[in-house]
C-alpha positions in Angstrom: 137.7 -66.8 -71.7 134.4 -66.5 -69.9 133.5 -69.4 -67.7 130.4 -71.4 -68.6 128.2 -72.7 -65.8 124.6 -73.7 -65.6 122.3 -71.4 -63.6 118.9 -72.3 -62.3 115.8 -70.0 -62.7 116.2 -69.0 -59.0 119.9 -68.2 -59.7 118.9 -66.0 -62.6 116.2 -64.2 -60.7 118.6 -63.5 -57.8 121.3 -62.4 -60.3 118.9 -59.9 -61.9 118.0 -58.5 -58.4 121.7 -58.2 -57.6 122.4 -56.4 -60.9 119.6 -53.9 -60.2 120.9 -53.2 -56.7 124.4 -52.6 -58.0 123.2 -50.2 -60.6 121.0 -48.1 -58.3 123.2 -46.8 -55.4 121.0 -43.8 -55.0 117.8 -45.7 -54.4 119.0 -46.1 -50.9 119.4 -43.7 -48.0 123.2 -43.5 -47.9 126.2 -45.6 -49.0 125.9 -48.1 -46.1 122.2 -48.9 -46.9 123.2 -49.6 -50.5 126.1 -51.7 -49.5 124.0 -53.6 -47.0 121.3 -54.4 -49.7 124.0 -55.5 -52.2 125.7 -57.7 -49.6 122.4 -59.5 -48.6 121.4 -60.1 -52.3 124.8 -61.5 -53.2 125.2 -63.6 -50.1 122.1 -65.5 -51.2 123.3 -65.8 -54.9 126.8 -67.1 -53.9 125.8 -69.0 -50.8 128.3 -67.1 -48.7 128.4 -67.1 -44.9 129.4 -63.4 -44.8 130.0 -60.6 -47.2 132.1 -57.3 -47.1 131.9 -54.3 -49.4 134.9 -52.1 -49.5 134.1 -48.5 -50.7 136.4 -45.7 -49.5 135.4 -42.2 -49.1 131.7 -42.8 -48.0 132.0 -41.2 -44.6 131.4 -44.6 -43.0 133.6 -47.6 -42.4 135.6 -48.4 -45.6 134.8 -52.1 -45.3 131.1 -52.7 -44.5 129.7 -56.1 -43.4 126.6 -57.0 -41.4 128.1 -60.4 -40.3 131.8 -59.8 -39.7 133.2 -58.2 -36.6 133.5 -54.4 -37.1 136.6 -54.0 -35.0 138.4 -56.7 -37.0 137.3 -55.1 -40.3 138.5 -51.7 -39.1 142.1 -53.2 -39.1 141.8 -53.6 -42.9 144.1 -53.0 -44.7 146.7 -53.1 -41.9 146.3 -56.8 -41.5 147.3 -58.4 -44.9 147.8 -61.9 -46.2 151.2 -63.1 -47.3 152.6 -61.9 -50.6 153.1 -64.1 -53.6 156.5 -65.8 -54.1 157.5 -63.0 -56.5 156.7 -60.4 -53.9 153.4 -59.2 -55.4 150.9 -58.3 -52.7 147.8 -60.3 -52.7 145.5 -57.2 -53.1 147.4 -56.1 -56.2 147.1 -59.5 -57.9 143.4 -59.6 -57.0 142.8 -56.2 -58.7 144.7 -57.4 -61.8 142.5 -60.4 -62.0 139.3 -58.5 -61.1 137.5 -61.7 -60.0 139.3 -64.3 -58.0 139.4 -66.8 -55.2 142.3 -67.7 -52.9 143.0 -70.7 -55.1 143.1 -68.8 -58.3 145.4 -66.1 -57.0 147.9 -68.3 -55.1 147.7 -71.3 -57.4 150.4 -73.8 -56.5 151.4 -71.6 -53.5 148.0 -72.0 -51.8 149.4 -74.3 -49.1 151.8 -71.5 -48.0 148.8 -69.3 -47.6 146.9 -71.9 -45.5 149.9 -72.3 -43.3 150.4 -68.5 -42.8 149.8 -66.7 -39.5 147.3 -64.5 -41.3 145.1 -67.5 -42.2 145.5 -69.3 -39.0 145.2 -66.4 -36.5 143.0 -64.0 -38.4 141.0 -65.3 -41.5 140.0 -68.8 -40.3 138.9 -67.8 -36.8 136.8 -65.0 -38.5 134.9 -67.4 -40.7 136.9 -66.7 -43.8 137.9 -70.3 -44.6 137.8 -69.4 -48.3 137.6 -66.0 -49.9 136.0 -64.9 -53.2 136.6 -61.3 -54.4 135.7 -58.9 -57.1 137.6 -55.6 -57.2 138.3 -52.5 -59.3 141.1 -50.0 -58.7 140.1 -46.4 -57.8 143.7 -45.0 -58.0 146.4 -45.0 -55.4 149.0 -47.5 -54.4 147.6 -49.1 -51.3 145.0 -51.9 -50.7 142.3 -49.5 -49.5 142.4 -47.6 -52.8 139.9 -49.9 -54.5 136.2 -50.8 -54.5 135.7 -54.5 -53.9 133.3 -57.2 -52.8 134.5 -60.0 -50.5 132.7 -63.2 -49.9 133.7 -65.6 -47.1 132.7 -69.1 -46.3 133.9 -71.8 -44.1 135.5 -74.8 -45.7 133.1 -77.7 -45.3 134.4 -81.1 -46.4 136.3 -79.8 -49.4 139.6 -78.0 -50.2 137.9 -75.0 -51.7 134.5 -73.5 -50.8 134.1 -71.3 -53.9 134.4 -72.6 -57.4 133.7 -71.9 -61.1 130.1 -71.1 -60.5 130.9 -68.3 -58.0 133.6 -66.9 -60.3 131.3 -66.9 -63.4 128.5 -65.1 -61.4 130.9 -62.3 -60.3 132.3 -62.0 -63.8 128.7 -61.3 -65.0 128.2 -58.7 -62.3 131.5 -56.9 -62.8 130.1 -54.3 -65.3 127.1 -53.5 -62.9 129.5 -53.2 -60.0 131.8 -50.8 -61.8 128.9 -48.7 -63.0 127.3 -48.5 -59.5 130.6 -47.5 -57.9 131.4 -44.9 -60.5 127.9 -43.3 -60.1 128.4 -43.2 -56.3 131.8 -41.6 -56.8 130.5 -39.0 -59.3 127.8 -38.0 -56.8 130.3 -37.8 -54.0 132.4 -35.4 -56.0 129.4 -33.4 -57.1 128.1 -33.2 -53.5 131.4 -32.0 -52.3 131.4 -29.2 -54.9 127.8 -28.2 -53.9 128.6 -28.2 -50.2 131.8 -26.1 -50.8 129.8 -23.6 -52.8 127.1 -23.3 -50.1 129.8 -22.8 -47.5 131.4 -20.1 -49.6 128.1 -18.2 -50.1 127.8 -17.7 -46.4 124.1 -18.7 -46.3 122.5 -20.6 -43.5 121.6 -23.9 -45.2 121.0 -27.4 -43.9 121.4 -30.3 -46.4 119.3 -33.4 -46.0 119.2 -36.8 -47.8 116.0 -38.5 -49.0 115.0 -39.7 -45.5 115.5 -36.5 -43.6 119.0 -37.1 -42.2 121.2 -34.1 -42.0 124.2 -34.5 -44.3 125.7 -31.1 -43.9 125.3 -27.7 -42.1 127.0 -24.6 -43.5 129.1 -22.5 -41.1 126.5 -19.9 -41.2 123.7 -22.2 -40.0 126.0 -23.7 -37.3 126.6 -20.2 -36.0 122.9 -19.5 -36.0 122.0 -22.6 -34.2 124.7 -22.0 -31.6 123.0 -18.8 -30.3 119.3 -19.8 -30.6 118.0 -21.5 -27.4 115.4 -23.3 -29.5 117.9 -24.7 -32.0 116.3 -28.2 -31.7 112.9 -26.9 -32.6 114.4 -25.0 -35.5 116.2 -28.1 -36.8 113.1 -30.1 -36.6 111.1 -27.5 -38.6 113.9 -27.6 -41.2 113.6 -31.4 -41.4 109.9 -31.2 -41.8 110.3 -28.7 -44.6 112.8 -31.1 -46.2 110.5 -34.1 -45.9 107.5 -32.2 -47.5 109.7 -31.2 -50.3 110.9 -34.8 -50.8 107.2 -35.8 -51.0 106.6 -33.3 -53.8 105.4 -30.2 -51.9 108.1 -27.7 -53.0 108.5 -24.9 -50.4 109.1 -21.8 -52.5 111.6 -19.1 -51.5 109.0 -16.4 -51.2 106.7 -14.7 -48.8 104.6 -17.8 -48.6 107.4 -19.9 -47.2 106.8 -21.3 -43.7 108.1 -19.3 -40.7 109.3 -20.6 -37.4 109.1 -18.5 -34.3 111.6 -19.2 -31.5 112.0 -17.4 -28.2 114.6 -15.1 -29.7 113.9 -14.8 -33.5 111.6 -15.5 -36.3 112.9 -17.5 -39.4 111.7 -18.0 -42.9 112.3 -21.5 -44.3 112.7 -22.3 -48.0 113.5 -25.8 -49.3 114.4 -27.1 -52.7 115.6 -30.4 -54.3 118.9 -30.7 -56.0 119.4 -33.6 -58.4 123.0 -34.4 -59.5 122.8 -34.5 -63.3 125.0 -37.5 -64.1 124.0 -39.9 -61.3 120.5 -38.8 -60.5 121.3 -38.7 -56.8 119.2 -36.3 -54.7 119.8 -33.7 -52.0 117.3 -31.4 -50.2 118.5 -27.9 -49.3 116.7 -25.9 -46.5 117.7 -22.3 -46.2 117.1 -20.5 -42.9 116.6 -16.7 -43.2 116.3 -14.6 -40.1 113.5 -12.1 -40.5 113.8 -8.5 -39.5 110.8 -8.1 -37.1 109.7 -4.8 -35.5 109.7 -5.4 -31.7 106.3 -5.5 -30.0 105.3 -2.3 -28.2 103.2 -1.7 -25.1 100.3 -0.6 -27.3 100.6 -3.8 -29.3 100.4 -6.0 -26.2 97.5 -4.0 -24.7 95.5 -4.4 -27.9 96.4 -8.1 -28.5 96.1 -9.5 -25.0 94.1 -7.0 -23.0 96.9 -6.0 -20.7 96.9 -3.0 -18.5 99.7 -0.4 -19.1 101.6 -1.9 -16.1 101.2 -5.4 -17.2 102.3 -4.6 -20.8 105.6 -3.1 -19.4 106.1 -6.3 -17.3 105.3 -8.5 -20.4 108.0 -6.7 -22.4 110.6 -7.3 -19.6 109.5 -10.9 -19.4 110.1 -11.2 -23.1 113.7 -10.1 -22.4 114.1 -13.0 -19.9 114.1 -10.7 -16.8 113.5 -12.2 -13.3 110.8 -10.7 -10.9 113.6 -9.0 -8.9 115.0 -7.4 -12.2 111.4 -6.3 -13.2 110.9 -4.8 -9.8 114.1 -2.8 -10.0 113.5 -1.7 -13.6 110.0 -0.4 -12.9 110.6 0.9 -9.4 107.9 -1.4 -7.8 108.1 -4.0 -5.1 109.0 -7.6 -5.7 105.5 -8.6 -4.5 103.9 -6.3 -7.1 106.2 -7.6 -9.8 105.3 -11.2 -9.0 101.5 -10.3 -9.0 101.8 -8.6 -12.4 103.8 -11.5 -13.8 101.1 -14.0 -12.7 98.4 -11.9 -14.3 100.5 -11.5 -17.6 101.0 -15.3 -17.8 97.3 -16.0 -17.4 96.3 -13.3 -20.0 98.9 -14.7 -22.5 97.7 -18.2 -21.9 101.2 -19.5 -21.4 102.3 -22.0 -18.7 105.7 -20.5 -17.9 107.7 -17.3 -18.3 110.0 -19.1 -20.7 107.1 -19.1 -23.3 106.5 -15.4 -23.1 109.2 -14.2 -25.7 107.6 -16.4 -28.5 104.1 -15.5 -27.4 104.5 -11.8 -27.6 106.6 -11.7 -30.7 105.0 -9.8 -33.6 
């Protein structure tokens, strides 16, 4: 039977805010940002000292808390409280009850819990004098195979820190919590399918989230970045295309798509948004296409930059990354002449170093 408690106007406002956050996991840039927002909102509603959000399969820590020690939380679920007298693990009973406190789970056995090494050496020193939890199973027979919220508070002058009010609030939030977790899981499954498909297609694609963070690189794009000396510039250009697309300026996959010129290649970038149908979660895909470009010729360089025939030959060799000694050997001129030609070429190309020449003379 649902518990009946009196909630103030402030409580109801905070409860509405918490419900909205739980139902909108994709309004945040990643699972941890969502978990952090939920934790902060519910900490205020339930007057908890610290909050943890267990959500497996997010790519981050399974248990996320902004107050608890991360190394200690990383030991969950290896460090577990004592089982009930009938041998049922605490985590299993908590999932059966969905919403519970230490007192409602252990009942008459609560003193045994308070005397346990788990409580004395782990929970109490970590600020978990009392614990309130909400959880739903996700499949699997281990304590980490669940999504759950954990609220911890020191005991202050009373035997129990959380009571009927806290339990009633979590019972009200349970449907929103379940819906938010399921939306996040559906998107995780859909995203995995999309990424696997992109990998199988063999295309060079970077996948970004709403705030421009790289979520995935296909094997083809990793191979491409590994051999391009200007890979950082290329990644930054892809991120810029992703952010422009996120803001509404769709970059079409056409001849009008932006191009990026590195020292070794020219790339066309095309970006598009992908929205997962059932959850509404968004991804931004940026494809990198290496363009087939006709190499510059001596005539091209003489016409574009006003080079002499000798200087144009030196410019082409500089574009290949040749040293002055290599240029002298290739053109059968002295190292002094090769250096003098190089200085004149750099001045006429308006570049500061020979490293800038390949990009400058590219068609």
